PyMOL Python script that loads the backbone (N, CA, C, O; Angstrom):
from pymol import cmd

cmd.read_pdbstr("""\
ATOM      1  N   MET A   1      56.930 120.684  74.360  1.00  0.00           N
ATOM      2  CA  MET A   1      57.160 119.711  75.240  1.00  0.00           C
ATOM      3  C   MET A   1      58.633 119.185  75.062  1.00  0.00           C
ATOM      4  O   MET A   1      59.187 118.913  73.997  1.00  0.00           O
ATOM      5  N   THR A   2      59.188 119.092  76.433  1.00  0.00           N
ATOM      6  CA  THR A   2      60.718 118.465  76.056  1.00  0.00           C
ATOM      7  C   THR A   2      60.751 117.279  77.157  1.00  0.00           C
ATOM      8  O   THR A   2      59.819 116.918  77.875  1.00  0.00           O
ATOM      9  N   SER A   3      62.121 116.748  77.098  1.00  0.00           N
ATOM     10  CA  SER A   3      62.156 115.554  77.786  1.00  0.00           C
ATOM     11  C   SER A   3      63.318 115.888  79.159  1.00  0.00           C
ATOM     12  O   SER A   3      63.969 116.929  79.244  1.00  0.00           O
ATOM     13  N   ILE A   4      63.355 115.142  79.808  1.00  0.00           N
ATOM     14  CA  ILE A   4      64.357 115.342  80.888  1.00  0.00           C
ATOM     15  C   ILE A   4      65.493 113.945  80.803  1.00  0.00           C
ATOM     16  O   ILE A   4      65.210 112.759  80.971  1.00  0.00           O
ATOM     17  N   TYR A   5      66.735 114.505  80.510  1.00  0.00           N
ATOM     18  CA  TYR A   5      68.077 113.912  79.737  1.00  0.00           C
ATOM     19  C   TYR A   5      68.561 113.458  81.002  1.00  0.00           C
ATOM     20  O   TYR A   5      67.920 113.798  81.996  1.00  0.00           O
ATOM     21  N   ASP A   6      69.737 112.642  81.161  1.00  0.00           N
ATOM     22  CA  ASP A   6      70.843 112.349  82.225  1.00  0.00           C
ATOM     23  C   ASP A   6      71.178 113.772  82.705  1.00  0.00           C
ATOM     24  O   ASP A   6      71.207 114.860  82.130  1.00  0.00           O
ATOM     25  N   LYS A   7      71.481 113.276  84.270  1.00  0.00           N
ATOM     26  CA  LYS A   7      71.742 114.517  84.979  1.00  0.00           C
ATOM     27  C   LYS A   7      70.529 115.446  84.891  1.00  0.00           C
ATOM     28  O   LYS A   7      70.887 116.568  85.251  1.00  0.00           O
ATOM     29  N   PHE A   8      69.385 115.424  84.592  1.00  0.00           N
ATOM     30  CA  PHE A   8      68.379 116.338  84.858  1.00  0.00           C
ATOM     31  C   PHE A   8      68.213 117.294  83.616  1.00  0.00           C
ATOM     32  O   PHE A   8      67.394 118.213  83.575  1.00  0.00           O
ATOM     33  N   GLN A   9      69.052 116.979  82.656  1.00  0.00           N
ATOM     34  CA  GLN A   9      69.003 118.343  81.686  1.00  0.00           C
ATOM     35  C   GLN A   9      67.808 118.208  80.721  1.00  0.00           C
ATOM     36  O   GLN A   9      67.171 117.167  80.564  1.00  0.00           O
ATOM     37  N   THR A  10      67.589 119.307  80.129  1.00  0.00           N
ATOM     38  CA  THR A  10      66.422 119.451  78.978  1.00  0.00           C
ATOM     39  C   THR A  10      66.985 120.635  78.504  1.00  0.00           C
ATOM     40  O   THR A  10      67.806 121.414  78.987  1.00  0.00           O
ATOM     41  N   VAL A  11      66.279 120.599  77.302  1.00  0.00           N
ATOM     42  CA  VAL A  11      66.201 121.612  76.286  1.00  0.00           C
ATOM     43  C   VAL A  11      65.005 122.829  76.409  1.00  0.00           C
ATOM     44  O   VAL A  11      63.847 122.662  76.794  1.00  0.00           O
ATOM     45  N   ILE A  12      65.533 123.887  76.038  1.00  0.00           N
ATOM     46  CA  ILE A  12      64.654 125.063  75.995  1.00  0.00           C
ATOM     47  C   ILE A  12      64.078 125.129  74.401  1.00  0.00           C
ATOM     48  O   ILE A  12      64.920 125.262  73.513  1.00  0.00           O
ATOM     49  N   PRO A  13      63.157 125.070  74.168  1.00  0.00           N
ATOM     50  CA  PRO A  13      62.472 125.172  72.717  1.00  0.00           C
ATOM     51  C   PRO A  13      62.899 126.358  72.065  1.00  0.00           C
ATOM     52  O   PRO A  13      62.863 127.456  72.620  1.00  0.00           O
ATOM     53  N   ALA A  14      63.293 126.179  70.929  1.00  0.00           N
ATOM     54  CA  ALA A  14      63.351 127.312  69.866  1.00  0.00           C
ATOM     55  C   ALA A  14      62.491 128.280  70.128  1.00  0.00           C
ATOM     56  O   ALA A  14      62.905 129.352  70.569  1.00  0.00           O
ATOM     57  N   GLU A  15      61.191 128.064  69.906  1.00  0.00           N
ATOM     58  CA  GLU A  15      60.405 129.298  69.989  1.00  0.00           C
ATOM     59  C   GLU A  15      60.756 130.039  71.046  1.00  0.00           C
ATOM     60  O   GLU A  15      61.016 131.240  70.973  1.00  0.00           O
ATOM     61  N   ILE A  16      60.792 129.051  72.559  1.00  0.00           N
ATOM     62  CA  ILE A  16      61.116 130.245  73.696  1.00  0.00           C
ATOM     63  C   ILE A  16      62.541 130.901  73.571  1.00  0.00           C
ATOM     64  O   ILE A  16      62.788 132.095  73.741  1.00  0.00           O
ATOM     65  N   ARG A  17      63.275 130.085  73.302  1.00  0.00           N
ATOM     66  CA  ARG A  17      64.413 130.887  73.219  1.00  0.00           C
ATOM     67  C   ARG A  17      64.512 132.078  72.291  1.00  0.00           C
ATOM     68  O   ARG A  17      65.377 132.899  72.596  1.00  0.00           O
ATOM     69  N   ASN A  18      63.893 132.286  71.376  1.00  0.00           N
ATOM     70  CA  ASN A  18      63.499 133.265  70.000  1.00  0.00           C
ATOM     71  C   ASN A  18      62.790 134.484  70.812  1.00  0.00           C
ATOM     72  O   ASN A  18      63.280 135.599  70.990  1.00  0.00           O
ATOM     73  N   GLU A  19      61.606 134.046  71.233  1.00  0.00           N
ATOM     74  CA  GLU A  19      60.866 134.520  72.253  1.00  0.00           C
ATOM     75  C   GLU A  19      61.349 135.704  73.230  1.00  0.00           C
ATOM     76  O   GLU A  19      61.049 136.892  73.107  1.00  0.00           O
ATOM     77  N   PHE A  20      62.164 135.131  74.231  1.00  0.00           N
ATOM     78  CA  PHE A  20      62.813 136.126  74.871  1.00  0.00           C
ATOM     79  C   PHE A  20      64.277 136.202  74.521  1.00  0.00           C
ATOM     80  O   PHE A  20      65.061 136.478  75.429  1.00  0.00           O
ATOM     81  N   ASN A  21      64.658 136.022  73.500  1.00  0.00           N
ATOM     82  CA  ASN A  21      66.181 136.364  73.049  1.00  0.00           C
ATOM     83  C   ASN A  21      67.119 135.714  73.998  1.00  0.00           C
ATOM     84  O   ASN A  21      67.987 136.466  74.442  1.00  0.00           O
ATOM     85  N   LEU A  22      67.132 134.769  74.312  1.00  0.00           N
ATOM     86  CA  LEU A  22      67.903 134.033  75.234  1.00  0.00           C
ATOM     87  C   LEU A  22      69.319 133.347  74.387  1.00  0.00           C
ATOM     88  O   LEU A  22      69.393 132.964  73.220  1.00  0.00           O
ATOM     89  N   ASP A  23      70.393 133.366  75.488  1.00  0.00           N
ATOM     90  CA  ASP A  23      71.456 132.963  74.791  1.00  0.00           C
ATOM     91  C   ASP A  23      72.200 132.394  76.098  1.00  0.00           C
ATOM     92  O   ASP A  23      71.640 132.343  77.193  1.00  0.00           O
ATOM     93  N   LYS A  24      73.250 132.057  75.914  1.00  0.00           N
ATOM     94  CA  LYS A  24      74.299 131.261  77.135  1.00  0.00           C
ATOM     95  C   LYS A  24      74.319 132.241  78.424  1.00  0.00           C
ATOM     96  O   LYS A  24      74.634 131.858  79.552  1.00  0.00           O
ATOM     97  N   SER A  25      73.964 133.467  78.114  1.00  0.00           N
ATOM     98  CA  SER A  25      74.414 134.331  79.420  1.00  0.00           C
ATOM     99  C   SER A  25      73.451 134.148  80.285  1.00  0.00           C
ATOM    100  O   SER A  25      73.619 134.564  81.431  1.00  0.00           O
ATOM    101  N   TYR A  26      72.156 133.443  79.902  1.00  0.00           N
ATOM    102  CA  TYR A  26      70.750 133.466  81.051  1.00  0.00           C
ATOM    103  C   TYR A  26      71.168 132.359  81.684  1.00  0.00           C
ATOM    104  O   TYR A  26      71.841 131.421  81.257  1.00  0.00           O
ATOM    105  N   LYS A  27      70.541 132.627  83.115  1.00  0.00           N
ATOM    106  CA  LYS A  27      70.125 131.368  83.829  1.00  0.00           C
ATOM    107  C   LYS A  27      68.827 131.762  84.078  1.00  0.00           C
ATOM    108  O   LYS A  27      68.209 132.815  83.917  1.00  0.00           O
ATOM    109  N   ILE A  28      68.449 130.207  84.689  1.00  0.00           N
ATOM    110  CA  ILE A  28      67.051 130.230  85.003  1.00  0.00           C
ATOM    111  C   ILE A  28      66.570 130.116  86.420  1.00  0.00           C
ATOM    112  O   ILE A  28      67.025 129.146  87.027  1.00  0.00           O
ATOM    113  N   GLU A  29      65.728 130.916  87.093  1.00  0.00           N
ATOM    114  CA  GLU A  29      65.795 130.901  88.197  1.00  0.00           C
ATOM    115  C   GLU A  29      64.207 130.284  88.321  1.00  0.00           C
ATOM    116  O   GLU A  29      63.219 130.799  87.797  1.00  0.00           O
ATOM    117  N   TRP A  30      64.226 128.738  89.357  1.00  0.00           N
ATOM    118  CA  TRP A  30      63.100 127.894  89.246  1.00  0.00           C
ATOM    119  C   TRP A  30      62.267 128.342  90.804  1.00  0.00           C
ATOM    120  O   TRP A  30      62.878 128.595  91.842  1.00  0.00           O
ATOM    121  N   ARG A  31      60.737 128.360  90.651  1.00  0.00           N
ATOM    122  CA  ARG A  31      60.092 128.318  92.208  1.00  0.00           C
ATOM    123  C   ARG A  31      59.067 127.663  91.847  1.00  0.00           C
ATOM    124  O   ARG A  31      58.753 127.280  90.721  1.00  0.00           O
ATOM    125  N   ILE A  32      58.454 127.519  93.007  1.00  0.00           N
ATOM    126  CA  ILE A  32      57.047 126.958  93.034  1.00  0.00           C
ATOM    127  C   ILE A  32      56.101 128.096  93.825  1.00  0.00           C
ATOM    128  O   ILE A  32      56.400 128.603  94.906  1.00  0.00           O
ATOM    129  N   ASN A  33      54.884 128.386  93.040  1.00  0.00           N
ATOM    130  CA  ASN A  33      54.315 129.338  93.596  1.00  0.00           C
ATOM    131  C   ASN A  33      53.304 128.853  94.528  1.00  0.00           C
ATOM    132  O   ASN A  33      53.215 127.663  94.833  1.00  0.00           O
ATOM    133  N   ASP A  34      52.530 129.780  94.989  1.00  0.00           N
ATOM    134  CA  ASP A  34      51.489 129.245  95.914  1.00  0.00           C
ATOM    135  C   ASP A  34      50.618 128.452  95.703  1.00  0.00           C
ATOM    136  O   ASP A  34      50.349 127.658  96.605  1.00  0.00           O
ATOM    137  N   ASP A  35      49.862 128.395  94.410  1.00  0.00           N
ATOM    138  CA  ASP A  35      49.466 127.273  93.719  1.00  0.00           C
ATOM    139  C   ASP A  35      50.155 125.725  93.763  1.00  0.00           C
ATOM    140  O   ASP A  35      49.494 124.687  93.769  1.00  0.00           O
ATOM    141  N   GLY A  36      51.447 125.795  93.789  1.00  0.00           N
ATOM    142  CA  GLY A  36      52.073 124.578  93.808  1.00  0.00           C
ATOM    143  C   GLY A  36      52.465 124.115  92.339  1.00  0.00           C
ATOM    144  O   GLY A  36      52.761 122.985  91.950  1.00  0.00           O
ATOM    145  N   LYS A  37      52.376 125.405  91.579  1.00  0.00           N
ATOM    146  CA  LYS A  37      52.841 125.364  90.332  1.00  0.00           C
ATOM    147  C   LYS A  37      54.055 125.629  89.889  1.00  0.00           C
ATOM    148  O   LYS A  37      54.428 126.644  90.478  1.00  0.00           O
ATOM    149  N   VAL A  38      55.018 125.187  89.030  1.00  0.00           N
ATOM    150  CA  VAL A  38      56.408 125.669  89.055  1.00  0.00           C
ATOM    151  C   VAL A  38      56.368 126.796  87.913  1.00  0.00           C
ATOM    152  O   VAL A  38      55.781 126.701  86.835  1.00  0.00           O
ATOM    153  N   GLU A  39      57.138 127.912  88.394  1.00  0.00           N
ATOM    154  CA  GLU A  39      57.364 128.739  87.512  1.00  0.00           C
ATOM    155  C   GLU A  39      59.017 128.879  87.305  1.00  0.00           C
ATOM    156  O   GLU A  39      59.770 128.446  88.177  1.00  0.00           O
ATOM    157  N   LEU A  40      59.614 129.611  85.902  1.00  0.00           N
ATOM    158  CA  LEU A  40      60.482 129.879  85.990  1.00  0.00           C
ATOM    159  C   LEU A  40      60.758 131.496  85.632  1.00  0.00           C
ATOM    160  O   LEU A  40      59.878 132.309  85.347  1.00  0.00           O
ATOM    161  N   GLU A  41      62.070 131.737  85.712  1.00  0.00           N
ATOM    162  CA  GLU A  41      62.433 133.166  85.179  1.00  0.00           C
ATOM    163  C   GLU A  41      63.821 133.091  84.580  1.00  0.00           C
ATOM    164  O   GLU A  41      64.659 132.367  85.119  1.00  0.00           O
ATOM    165  N   PHE A  42      64.165 133.914  83.316  1.00  0.00           N
ATOM    166  CA  PHE A  42      65.254 133.937  82.713  1.00  0.00           C
ATOM    167  C   PHE A  42      66.047 135.041  83.468  1.00  0.00           C
ATOM    168  O   PHE A  42      65.663 136.205  83.589  1.00  0.00           O
ATOM    169  N   ILE A  43      67.049 134.596  83.894  1.00  0.00           N
ATOM    170  CA  ILE A  43      68.064 135.786  84.286  1.00  0.00           C
ATOM    171  C   ILE A  43      69.286 136.342  83.424  1.00  0.00           C
ATOM    172  O   ILE A  43      70.023 135.379  83.210  1.00  0.00           O
ATOM    173  N   LYS A  44      69.613 137.066  83.057  1.00  0.00           N
ATOM    174  CA  LYS A  44      70.849 137.431  82.361  1.00  0.00           C
ATOM    175  C   LYS A  44      71.868 137.575  83.429  1.00  0.00           C
ATOM    176  O   LYS A  44      71.756 138.289  84.425  1.00  0.00           O
ATOM    177  N   GLU A  45      72.886 136.813  83.111  1.00  0.00           N
ATOM    178  CA  GLU A  45      74.144 137.146  84.190  1.00  0.00           C
ATOM    179  C   GLU A  45      74.657 138.226  83.467  1.00  0.00           C
ATOM    180  O   GLU A  45      74.771 138.280  82.243  1.00  0.00           O
ATOM    181  N   LEU A  46      75.012 139.225  84.416  1.00  0.00           N
ATOM    182  CA  LEU A  46      75.699 140.465  83.859  1.00  0.00           C
ATOM    183  C   LEU A  46      77.301 140.685  84.247  1.00  0.00           C
ATOM    184  O   LEU A  46      77.669 140.650  85.421  1.00  0.00           O
ATOM    185  N   SER A  47      78.230 140.918  83.122  1.00  0.00           N
ATOM    186  CA  SER A  47      79.501 141.067  83.633  1.00  0.00           C
ATOM    187  C   SER A  47      79.737 142.346  84.184  1.00  0.00           C
ATOM    188  O   SER A  47      79.103 143.308  83.751  1.00  0.00           O
ATOM    189  N   LEU A  48      80.678 142.495  85.202  1.00  0.00           N
ATOM    190  CA  LEU A  48      80.892 143.649  85.905  1.00  0.00           C
ATOM    191  C   LEU A  48      80.775 145.047  85.206  1.00  0.00           C
ATOM    192  O   LEU A  48      80.185 146.022  85.670  1.00  0.00           O
ATOM    193  N   ASP A  49      81.454 144.975  83.985  1.00  0.00           N
ATOM    194  CA  ASP A  49      81.224 146.253  82.600  1.00  0.00           C
ATOM    195  C   ASP A  49      79.852 146.505  82.650  1.00  0.00           C
ATOM    196  O   ASP A  49      79.443 147.651  82.835  1.00  0.00           O
ATOM    197  N   GLU A  50      78.850 145.244  82.455  1.00  0.00           N
ATOM    198  CA  GLU A  50      77.600 145.655  82.185  1.00  0.00           C
ATOM    199  C   GLU A  50      76.932 146.230  83.435  1.00  0.00           C
ATOM    200  O   GLU A  50      75.866 146.801  83.207  1.00  0.00           O
ATOM    201  N   MET A  51      77.267 146.203  84.488  1.00  0.00           N
ATOM    202  CA  MET A  51      76.650 146.589  85.794  1.00  0.00           C
ATOM    203  C   MET A  51      76.765 147.773  86.172  1.00  0.00           C
ATOM    204  O   MET A  51      76.017 148.390  86.929  1.00  0.00           O
ATOM    205  N   VAL A  52      77.875 148.188  85.563  1.00  0.00           N
ATOM    206  CA  VAL A  52      78.618 149.845  86.016  1.00  0.00           C
ATOM    207  C   VAL A  52      77.356 150.755  85.353  1.00  0.00           C
ATOM    208  O   VAL A  52      77.054 150.575  84.174  1.00  0.00           O
ATOM    209  N   GLY A  53      76.743 151.599  86.063  1.00  0.00           N
ATOM    210  CA  GLY A  53      76.046 152.585  85.654  1.00  0.00           C
ATOM    211  C   GLY A  53      74.240 152.322  85.906  1.00  0.00           C
ATOM    212  O   GLY A  53      73.317 153.108  85.694  1.00  0.00           O
ATOM    213  N   ARG A  54      74.218 151.144  86.346  1.00  0.00           N
ATOM    214  CA  ARG A  54      72.848 150.449  86.222  1.00  0.00           C
ATOM    215  C   ARG A  54      72.247 150.625  87.862  1.00  0.00           C
ATOM    216  O   ARG A  54      71.105 151.027  88.087  1.00  0.00           O
ATOM    217  N   TYR A  55      73.181 150.267  88.890  1.00  0.00           N
ATOM    218  CA  TYR A  55      73.134 150.307  90.380  1.00  0.00           C
ATOM    219  C   TYR A  55      73.187 151.534  90.735  1.00  0.00           C
ATOM    220  O   TYR A  55      73.433 152.434  89.932  1.00  0.00           O
ATOM    221  N   THR A  56      72.944 151.738  92.090  1.00  0.00           N
ATOM    222  CA  THR A  56      73.276 152.902  93.058  1.00  0.00           C
ATOM    223  C   THR A  56      73.438 152.015  94.510  1.00  0.00           C
ATOM    224  O   THR A  56      72.900 150.972  94.880  1.00  0.00           O
ATOM    225  N   ALA A  57      74.446 152.932  95.165  1.00  0.00           N
ATOM    226  CA  ALA A  57      74.838 152.417  96.681  1.00  0.00           C
ATOM    227  C   ALA A  57      74.390 153.230  97.714  1.00  0.00           C
ATOM    228  O   ALA A  57      73.866 154.324  97.501  1.00  0.00           O
ATOM    229  N   SER A  58      74.546 152.807  98.712  1.00  0.00           N
ATOM    230  CA  SER A  58      73.894 153.408  99.874  1.00  0.00           C
ATOM    231  C   SER A  58      75.370 154.362 100.526  1.00  0.00           C
ATOM    232  O   SER A  58      75.312 155.432 101.132  1.00  0.00           O
ATOM    233  N   GLN A  59      76.333 153.757 100.251  1.00  0.00           N
ATOM    234  CA  GLN A  59      77.769 154.383 100.716  1.00  0.00           C
ATOM    235  C   GLN A  59      78.553 154.156  99.450  1.00  0.00           C
ATOM    236  O   GLN A  59      78.341 153.317  98.574  1.00  0.00           O
ATOM    237  N   PRO A  60      79.609 155.174  99.532  1.00  0.00           N
ATOM    238  CA  PRO A  60      80.603 155.420  98.081  1.00  0.00           C
ATOM    239  C   PRO A  60      81.460 154.199  98.192  1.00  0.00           C
ATOM    240  O   PRO A  60      81.747 153.648  99.255  1.00  0.00           O
ATOM    241  N   ILE A  61      81.877 153.791  96.887  1.00  0.00           N
ATOM    242  CA  ILE A  61      82.445 152.542  96.622  1.00  0.00           C
ATOM    243  C   ILE A  61      83.807 152.923  95.790  1.00  0.00           C
ATOM    244  O   ILE A  61      83.875 153.720  94.854  1.00  0.00           O
ATOM    245  N   ASP A  62      84.841 152.181  96.345  1.00  0.00           N
ATOM    246  CA  ASP A  62      86.259 152.419  95.604  1.00  0.00           C
ATOM    247  C   ASP A  62      86.102 151.366  94.626  1.00  0.00           C
ATOM    248  O   ASP A  62      86.414 150.209  94.908  1.00  0.00           O
ATOM    249  N   SER A  63      85.526 151.765  93.219  1.00  0.00           N
ATOM    250  CA  SER A  63      84.950 150.753  91.999  1.00  0.00           C
ATOM    251  C   SER A  63      86.345 150.168  91.459  1.00  0.00           C
ATOM    252  O   SER A  63      86.375 149.067  90.908  1.00  0.00           O
ATOM    253  N   VAL A  64      87.590 151.008  91.655  1.00  0.00           N
ATOM    254  CA  VAL A  64      88.724 150.275  90.655  1.00  0.00           C
ATOM    255  C   VAL A  64      89.197 149.345  91.769  1.00  0.00           C
ATOM    256  O   VAL A  64      89.781 148.325  91.403  1.00  0.00           O
ATOM    257  N   GLN A  65      89.001 149.587  93.301  1.00  0.00           N
ATOM    258  CA  GLN A  65      89.559 148.565  94.276  1.00  0.00           C
ATOM    259  C   GLN A  65      88.633 147.310  94.133  1.00  0.00           C
ATOM    260  O   GLN A  65      89.093 146.202  94.409  1.00  0.00           O
ATOM    261  N   LEU A  66      87.648 147.421  93.809  1.00  0.00           N
ATOM    262  CA  LEU A  66      86.475 146.360  93.889  1.00  0.00           C
ATOM    263  C   LEU A  66      86.536 145.534  92.696  1.00  0.00           C
ATOM    264  O   LEU A  66      86.272 144.339  92.826  1.00  0.00           O
ATOM    265  N   LYS A  67      86.847 145.998  91.537  1.00  0.00           N
ATOM    266  CA  LYS A  67      87.223 145.340  90.263  1.00  0.00           C
ATOM    267  C   LYS A  67      88.480 144.765  90.408  1.00  0.00           C
ATOM    268  O   LYS A  67      88.656 143.719  89.783  1.00  0.00           O
ATOM    269  N   LYS A  68      89.543 145.261  91.186  1.00  0.00           N
ATOM    270  CA  LYS A  68      90.573 144.254  91.465  1.00  0.00           C
ATOM    271  C   LYS A  68      90.680 143.125  92.436  1.00  0.00           C
ATOM    272  O   LYS A  68      91.366 142.105  92.370  1.00  0.00           O
ATOM    273  N   ASP A  69      89.830 143.546  93.373  1.00  0.00           N
ATOM    274  CA  ASP A  69      89.257 142.525  94.335  1.00  0.00           C
ATOM    275  C   ASP A  69      88.639 141.434  93.707  1.00  0.00           C
ATOM    276  O   ASP A  69      88.796 140.271  94.080  1.00  0.00           O
ATOM    277  N   ILE A  70      87.870 141.815  92.667  1.00  0.00           N
ATOM    278  CA  ILE A  70      86.864 140.569  91.983  1.00  0.00           C
ATOM    279  C   ILE A  70      87.669 139.921  91.152  1.00  0.00           C
ATOM    280  O   ILE A  70      87.547 138.698  91.099  1.00  0.00           O
ATOM    281  N   LYS A  71      88.618 140.548  90.360  1.00  0.00           N
ATOM    282  CA  LYS A  71      89.302 139.880  89.711  1.00  0.00           C
ATOM    283  C   LYS A  71      90.359 139.008  90.184  1.00  0.00           C
ATOM    284  O   LYS A  71      90.707 138.008  89.555  1.00  0.00           O
ATOM    285  N   ASN A  72      91.059 139.500  91.677  1.00  0.00           N
ATOM    286  CA  ASN A  72      91.627 138.547  92.297  1.00  0.00           C
ATOM    287  C   ASN A  72      91.115 137.491  93.292  1.00  0.00           C
ATOM    288  O   ASN A  72      91.834 136.908  94.105  1.00  0.00           O
ATOM    289  N   GLY A  73      89.689 137.297  93.125  1.00  0.00           N
ATOM    290  CA  GLY A  73      88.873 136.495  93.882  1.00  0.00           C
ATOM    291  C   GLY A  73      88.384 136.806  95.301  1.00  0.00           C
ATOM    292  O   GLY A  73      87.561 136.116  95.904  1.00  0.00           O
ATOM    293  N   LYS A  74      88.847 137.677  95.674  1.00  0.00           N
ATOM    294  CA  LYS A  74      88.081 138.243  96.895  1.00  0.00           C
ATOM    295  C   LYS A  74      87.091 138.420  96.847  1.00  0.00           C
ATOM    296  O   LYS A  74      86.747 138.777  95.720  1.00  0.00           O
ATOM    297  N   ASN A  75      85.938 138.331  97.891  1.00  0.00           N
ATOM    298  CA  ASN A  75      84.336 138.562  97.580  1.00  0.00           C
ATOM    299  C   ASN A  75      84.352 139.162  99.278  1.00  0.00           C
ATOM    300  O   ASN A  75      83.479 138.725 100.028  1.00  0.00           O
ATOM    301  N   ASN A  76      85.195 139.987  99.723  1.00  0.00           N
ATOM    302  CA  ASN A  76      84.708 140.719 100.874  1.00  0.00           C
ATOM    303  C   ASN A  76      84.003 142.078 100.475  1.00  0.00           C
ATOM    304  O   ASN A  76      83.537 142.810 101.348  1.00  0.00           O
TER     305      ASN A  76
END
""", "prot")
cmd.dss("prot")
cmd.show_as("cartoon", "prot")
cmd.util.cbc("prot")
cmd.orient("prot")
């Protein structure tokens, strides 16, 4: 059991962090299921380098240009 602190912050207990090998690169996705219960999922944020080779596209992508655009803050 954990408390809710200022700004609605809480702590993930050590046994949960250890069981799921969590670190600061994870985000938590919260949802309410059909029974009205709260569910959460730990989502690892991947860097662009970690994403390379994991996904396929329906059309060719200029990955060099894409990386430049992302670095320059373009999201088109």
